[in-house]
C-alpha positions as CSV (number, residue, x, y, z in Angstrom):
1,M,-2.1,-7.3,0.0
2,K,-0.9,-10.6,1.5
3,K,2.7,-10.0,0.9
4,L,2.5,-7.8,2.9
5,V,0.5,-9.0,5.7
6,V,3.3,-11.8,5.5
7,V,5.9,-9.5,6.5
8,F,4.2,-8.0,9.1
9,L,3.9,-11.1,10.3
10,T,7.8,-12.1,9.6
11,G,8.0,-8.7,10.9
12,T,6.8,-9.5,14.3
13,A,8.3,-13.3,14.9
14,I,11.7,-10.7,14.3
15,L,10.1,-8.5,16.5
16,A,9.9,-10.9,19.9
17,G,13.6,-12.5,19.3
18,A,14.9,-9.2,20.0
19,A,12.6,-8.2,22.5
20,I,14.6,-11.0,24.1
21,S,17.7,-10.3,22.9
22,A,20.2,-8.4,25.7
23,E,23.8,-9.6,24.4
24,D,22.6,-7.1,21.6
25,P,20.2,-5.1,22.6
26,I,21.9,-2.4,19.7
27,S,21.1,-4.8,16.9
28,A,17.8,-6.2,19.0
29,R,16.5,-2.6,19.2
30,K,16.6,-1.3,15.8
31,A,15.0,-4.8,14.3
32,V,12.2,-3.4,16.5
33,M,12.5,0.5,15.0
34,Q,12.9,-1.1,11.7
35,N,9.5,-3.1,12.1
36,V,7.1,0.2,13.6
37,G,8.9,1.6,11.2
38,D,7.4,-0.5,8.2
39,A,4.2,-0.7,10.3
40,A,4.4,2.7,9.9
41,K,4.9,3.4,5.6
42,M,2.0,0.3,5.3
43,G,-0.6,2.2,7.3
44,G,0.5,6.0,6.1
45,A,0.1,4.2,2.6
46,M,-3.5,2.8,3.3
47,L,-4.4,6.2,4.5
48,K,-3.5,8.2,1.3
49,G,-4.5,5.7,-1.0
50,E,-0.8,3.9,-2.1
51,M,-2.8,0.9,-0.6
52,E,-6.3,-0.4,-0.5
53,Y,-6.8,0.1,2.5
54,N,-7.9,-3.9,4.4
55,P,-8.9,-3.6,8.1
56,A,-7.2,-6.4,9.1
57,A,-3.5,-5.0,8.3
58,A,-5.1,-1.5,9.6
59,Q,-5.4,-3.8,12.9
60,L,-1.6,-4.8,12.3
61,A,0.4,-1.6,11.5
62,L,-1.2,-0.6,15.5
63,R,-0.1,-4.7,16.9
64,V,3.1,-4.1,16.0
65,M,4.0,-0.9,17.3
66,N,1.9,-1.2,20.3
67,S,4.2,-4.5,20.9
68,A,7.4,-2.8,20.3
69,A,6.4,-0.2,22.6
70,L,6.1,-2.8,25.4
71,A,8.9,-4.5,24.3
72,V,11.6,-1.5,23.5
73,G,12.3,-0.6,26.6
74,E,14.4,-2.9,27.8
75,L,16.6,-2.4,25.1
76,Y,18.2,0.5,25.9
77,P,20.7,-0.5,29.4
78,K,23.0,1.0,30.7
79,G,26.0,1.1,28.1
80,S,24.5,0.8,25.4
81,E,24.8,4.6,24.1
82,T,27.2,4.2,22.0
83,G,28.3,1.4,19.1
84,M,27.0,-0.1,15.7
85,E,25.9,4.0,14.0
86,T,23.5,3.8,16.8
87,T,21.3,6.5,17.0
88,A,19.8,6.8,20.3
89,S,20.8,10.3,22.0
90,P,21.9,10.2,25.3
91,K,19.2,12.1,26.3
92,I,17.6,8.3,27.1
93,W,20.5,7.5,29.9
94,S,19.3,10.6,31.5
95,D,15.6,11.3,31.2
96,M,15.1,7.5,31.4
97,G,12.0,7.8,33.3
98,G,10.7,10.3,30.3
99,F,12.4,7.9,27.7
100,K,9.8,5.8,29.7
101,A,7.0,7.3,30.0
102,A,7.2,8.3,26.3
103,L,6.6,4.4,25.9
104,V,3.9,4.0,28.0
105,K,2.0,6.2,26.3
106,F,2.9,4.9,22.8
107,Q,1.9,1.5,24.3
108,T,-1.5,3.8,25.7
109,D,-2.4,5.2,22.4
110,T,-1.3,2.2,20.4
111,A,-3.6,-0.1,22.3
112,A,-6.4,1.9,22.2
113,G,-7.0,1.4,18.8
114,M,-7.2,-2.1,18.4
115,M,-9.8,-4.5,18.0
116,K,-10.6,-7.3,19.0
117,P,-10.6,-9.5,16.8
118,E,-14.1,-10.2,16.4
119,E,-14.4,-6.4,15.8
120,I,-11.7,-6.5,12.9
121,E,-14.0,-6.0,10.0
122,F,-15.7,-3.2,11.4
123,F,-12.3,-1.1,11.6
124,D,-12.9,1.3,9.0
125,K,-10.9,3.9,7.4
126,E,-12.0,7.0,9.5
127,S,-11.2,5.4,12.6
128,F,-7.1,4.0,11.9
129,G,-6.5,7.4,10.5
130,E,-7.8,8.8,14.2
131,A,-5.7,6.0,15.7
132,F,-3.0,6.0,13.4
133,G,-2.4,9.4,13.7
134,R,-1.7,8.7,17.9
135,A,0.2,6.3,16.8
136,T,2.8,8.4,14.6
137,A,2.1,11.5,16.7
138,N,4.4,9.7,19.6
139,C,7.1,8.1,16.5
140,K,7.6,12.0,16.1
141,S,7.4,12.9,18.9
142,C,9.8,10.6,20.5
143,H,11.9,11.1,17.3
144,E,12.3,14.4,18.2
145,N,13.3,13.4,21.6
146,F,14.7,11.1,21.9
147,R,17.0,10.2,18.8
148,V,19.9,12.1,17.5
149,Q,19.2,13.0,13.7
150,K,21.7,11.8,11.3
151,N,22.7,13.9,8.7
């Protein structure tokens, strides 16, 4: 468990650095989305019983997702529609308002599951499952609407 938490803390640091990278928005957004994917894998493993449930790790998963929701919207400037095998759909740029609304919903839903540090020990698996379900529903919706499916 400690190793995974260290990995996610490192991922969060990478997320912060990636969000600052305006010179290479495609690489930056790929790094951010990789962190979200890793958080989703960890959360899913805890809920499936493949990994022991840990309230701090559950909170970390939601916080990584929330940080991504706050940062990633700035990583889709005009001119970054293609290149580097991006799976970003052209719909992002043709419906930027819809895309940003999806990010706001993702931010809101992940924030709703976040607790104050002194409350984390009381974050039970059932509550995490509900919050994580809302968060990952956002991932699915955004991927369906704003991501080109890989063959």
